[in-house]
N, C-alpha and C positions, 0 to 999 in steps of 0.2 A: 403421301403428301409432298411433294418437290420441295425444296427450300429454292427461293428463288433470288432471295440478296439475304447478303451479309455483313453488319457492319463490325469495323474494329474501333476501339477507342483508346488509343496507345498502339506504337507501329513496331517496339521494337521486339526483343527475342524470343519472347511467347506467341508473339502474332505471327512472325516467321515460322514458327515451329511448327502452330496449327497450320499457317497454310501450306508448307510443306507436304505434312502428314493429308491433308484433303487433296492435294495436287498428287500426290503417287496413287491416291485412289482413285481418280478423275473425279472427284464428288466438288470441284470448286462450281461454286452458282455462275453464274453470268455477269452477277452484278456483286461487287464486292469493294465498299467504298472503308478505307482508314484514316481518321484522323491522328496526325502527327506533327508535330509543330516542327522537329527536325528536319529541314529541307533533305539532308542527305538520307535519314534512313527511310524517308518515302520514297526518293529515287532509288536505293537499293530494294525495297520492296516491288517496285514498278518494273526494273530491270528483272529480278526473277519470277513474277508471274504477273503475266498481261492484263489478266481482268483485274487489277488491283487502280482504284480510283482514288485519288485524293481528295479526300473531304475537306470543305472550305472550314469547319468547325465542328466540335463535338456534337452540336446540336442535330449537322449535316447527316453525319454517319448513323446517330440513333435515330434515325428515320427507316434504318434496314428493317428488315421482318423479323433476323436475328441479331440482337447487336451484344458485344463481348467487351467488358471492360477488361481492358489488358494495363492495367495503369496501379502505380504503387498505393499500398494504403493510406500513406496521410493525404493524398490528392482527392480518394476516392470518391469523400461526401462533394469535395467544389466539384466532384464531374457529376455525379448527379442530380447536382441542384442545376448544373449546364446543360442537362439534357433534358430535363424535367420537362419543358413545353412541348420538345418533341416525339417524346416518347407518347405512344398512344396506349389504350389499355388492350391491343391486340398484341403489343408489340413484346415479345420474349427477349428477357434481357440476362445473361449468365457474367455475373463477373469472374474475374481469374484469379483472386487474389485475397490473400488470407486477410485475419480482424474483422472486415466489416461484414455483419450478418444479414442476412435475410430480413429481419426485422429493422434494420438499420436503412437498406435498399427501398425496404417497401413505406418506410416514411417520406421519402421525399419522393417517388416515381410514381406514375398511377395506374403504372400494370399490376399485375396481382402474378402474373406470368415470370417468376425470377427464380432464378438458381445459381449456386455458388459450384465452380471445379476448380479442384487444386489439379492442374497438369502436370505429368511428368516430361522431361525433355525428349525421352525415348519417343517419343507420340511422333518428333520428327522422321523416323523410321515406321512408325505403324506399330510398335509395340510400347504403347503407353500403358502407365498403372494407373488409371486416374479418377478418384472418389467424385461423386457427386451428390447433391443435395437439392432435392427443389421446393420450393413454398408449398404450403399446405393448400390443397384445394388446387395446385396446378393441372389443368386439363388433360388427363390421362391419352387421349390421341393426341396431343401434341407434344406431352412427355415422349410418346414414342418415338415422335417424329423427331425429336431434339436427341434422344438417346440413339436413334440409327446414324445420326451426324456423327456424334463423339466416339461413337464404336468403331467408325473407319480410323480413328487415331489407334486405339488399342485397345488394351481390356480397361472395359469404364463399369463401375457398378456404383448403387445408390450409399450411401450410407447416412447414418446422423450426421446433423450439422457441426456436432462438438467435439467431430473427430476429425475435421477439415485440417485443422492447424496440427493435429498430429502427425498425419499424414503428408502435412507438408515439409516436417522436419526425416518424418521417417523415411520418404519414398521422392517427395519432390528431390529434396537436395541430398540426399544419398548418393548417387556419386561423385559429387564434389568431395567430400572426403577422402574417396581414393583414385580420384582419375588422376591428381599429379604424381602419386605414390605409382603407380602403375607406369607412369609417363617417365618417371625417375628411375623404374626398373628397367626400362628398356634401354635409358640410358648407358645405366652400369651393365647388362648385358652386352652391349657393345664394345664397351670397355675392357671386357673379361674374353673377349671373342669371338663373339656371335654376330652373327650378320644383323642390319635392322630386319629383314626378313624372319630370320630365326628368332629373334628377339621377342618380335611381334607375336608370330606364331606360338614361340612357347609359353608367353605371359599369357595369353587369349587364351589358351586350351587349357594350361592347368588352374587360370580361375575357372573356368568351366567345371571342371572334374571336381573342383575345393569345395565348389559350393554344392555339387552334387553329393559329394561325400559329408559334406555340414549338415545339411537338410534330408537328406533321401538314403542314408545308410543305418538307420535306425540306432546308431550310437551317442551318446549324449554328448553335450559340447565340449566335455571334461576332456572324456575319449576319445575325440577325435583329435584334440590340440594335443593328446600326450601320443598320439602316433609319431609324431617326429618330435625325438626329443632335443637336438638343437634348435638352439631358438636364439639367430644371431641377436636381435633387440627385445629380446625376453627381458632383460634389465630396464627398458626403457617401458613396458608395458602399464604400470602405474601410472608414469606420466601420461603417456597416451589417452589414457582410460578418463584422467583428470581434466584434461582437455576436449574431450569430447561431452564427456559430462556438464562443464562449465560453460563449454560455447553453447551448446546446443541448449538447454535446459533454458540457459538464459535468455538465447534466441527466441524460444516458444513461448515465453513470458512474455517478449515484445509482443509476438504476431499473434496471441491468442486476445479473441473478443474481451472488449472490458465489459464487465456486467453492464446492463442497463438499468439504471436506478427506476423505478416507477414510484413517482409522489400524486399524489391526486389529494388537492385542497378544496374544503368544504364552508359552505357559506350555507346563510338561509338563502337569497335569492341570487345569488352568481351574476351579481350586477356588480358590483364593486370592492370590497376587502379581495375577496377570493381571487377576482379577474387579476387586480394589482397584486397581490403576490404571486399568483400565476404569470406574470409577467416578470416581476423580479427574478425569480426562482430561475426561468430559461434562460435570461437574461446572464446569470451566473456562469451556466454552464449548458450549452447546444446538446449535450451528447446523453443528459438525461432526457425522460420521456418527464414531462409534467401536464398534468390536467386538471380542470377545475369544474366543480359540479354547485349545485343547492338542491337543499331538500324541499324548496317552494321556487325552484327556479323560476325569475321572474321571465325569461324569455329574449331578454334586451342588456345593453351594456350602459352602465350610469353614463351619462355623457359627462360629467365632471370628471368622472376618475378616467377616463379615457384621456380627458384634455391636459391632466396634470402628468399624466406619465408620459405623455408625448413630448411636454415641454423638458423630460431630462432622457429624451431620445429613445423610450420605449414605447414601441407600436402596439398597443392590444386591441385595435379597432376591428382585427380579422378575427377575435375570437368570438366564441360563442356562447350564453349563456343555456347551460343544460340540465338537465333533471339528473339527482345522484344517481336513480333507477339506470342510464346509461351504463355505469361503471360497477353494479353490483355485482356481474361473475366476473371481473376480473381480477387478478391478484396485485395487490401493492405493496410496495416496499415502507411507502409510508403512508397514513390518513393523516391530513393535518384539520385542524377544525380551526377557523378565523372567527367564532362567532358564538357565544353561549348556546343560542337555539340549533344550531348544527352539532355543539359538540353534546348536548344531549338526545340525538338524532342517529348517531352513529353506531349502533350495536348491530346492525344489519351487515357490516363489516366485517366483524368478528368471524376469524377462522381464515380470513384469506388477506389479513394484512400481519406483516412481520410488527410495524410499530403502527400506534396511534399517538398522536402529540395533539394539544391544544395550546395554541399562540392567538389568544385573543387580544381583539382592537375594538376599540368606536368605532360605530359605524357613521360618518359624516353626511351620509343621505340624511339623517335623521336630527342634524344641528338647523337649529334656527338663531335669527339674528339679521342683519347687515348684510347684504352681500359680502363685503370685505370680511366678514367673521366666517361665513359657509365657506369661502374659496380658503382662509386659513387654515380651518378645520380639515379641508382634502390634503393642503400639503403637510399638517401634520399629521394626519394617519398616514397618508402617502409615506412619508420619511421614517415614521417608526414602524412600517410594513417592511422598509427595507432594511432597517438595523435588524429587524427581529429574523428574518428569512436569511439574511448574510452571514448571521452569528450562526443559525439552525446550517447551513452551510457549511461553513468554514468547520462548525464543531461536531457535525452529526456525517454530511456526507462525505465529503475530500477525504478523512482519514480511509473510507470502502474503497475509493478509484483506486 
């Protein structure tokens, strides 16, 4: 199956690398839409690749058959939201960025045809070393189509998603640790008498042979390094190693995906207290997964609960009242019960929950009296739920993130 259209959201370096690699193999489709806010960047791409059409928005580019997300991690979630309505269930979406997981992508987009790849700059010359992960259940035929396209950029192989950020440090960014040193060696070589051509040939040839002897001679690393007794910058090796370890492990800590905390809030009817708690906890942190359910779900939301939450800027009207059975087979970091009945009927979650808590509240739907009193009860319980779950978030969730 031939790819008819590609969309790129972000027109920076990695998009240029992809387009050049595909162009080298004459594999560019007829339609390539690129959304890039910088006019000079998109103009440069169009100068190099005639098939590139400037998309008017991220959503416009996302209407393509295969969509590549070439944006930095801090704006990835915002980008996913921007293309949500344009992406169809048949759209294939491939992220080129670290940190944002397939699970997070799936939480926003309607398609299940999701993948992540950590591309190498050497894809520019079709010599890439590109690890890729596909979402579970990705159609086998379409996966084959995607791999066929990606393999034109060089070696492309499937790996576990948990290793992608490791490959980003060990492969994608690896050349940057050495390129400037090779450039400096060329300058030094010219200063000590070699011509530019001789300097370039000497360094490139020696590097190739040095890699070969290090990895294919059968010697240990220590034995290889002992072959040359004079080491002009040997005294600086500890300092260089410290820089490498500090910088790279620190960077890995920044780009590795945060653990997605999963929290289930239980009540009896899942119409009032658990819904308000759900709304508050999600408002504290959009990066955690919060769900609510009932042991005897009513199937509808309490109208007054929706109203009092809306008054303080939290819209829970889109929530659904779900049975606890919907989540019995999932694993949770926390299951929190907010009413006595649910607290007594939660043993089904034992074994799949790291922490079980009970934070109880009165049920305002049982309040009787004047309309003013009943309304005040909803306000009281709402505010108590906010305070209780704020305390829970600050004391137990934040320290783990």
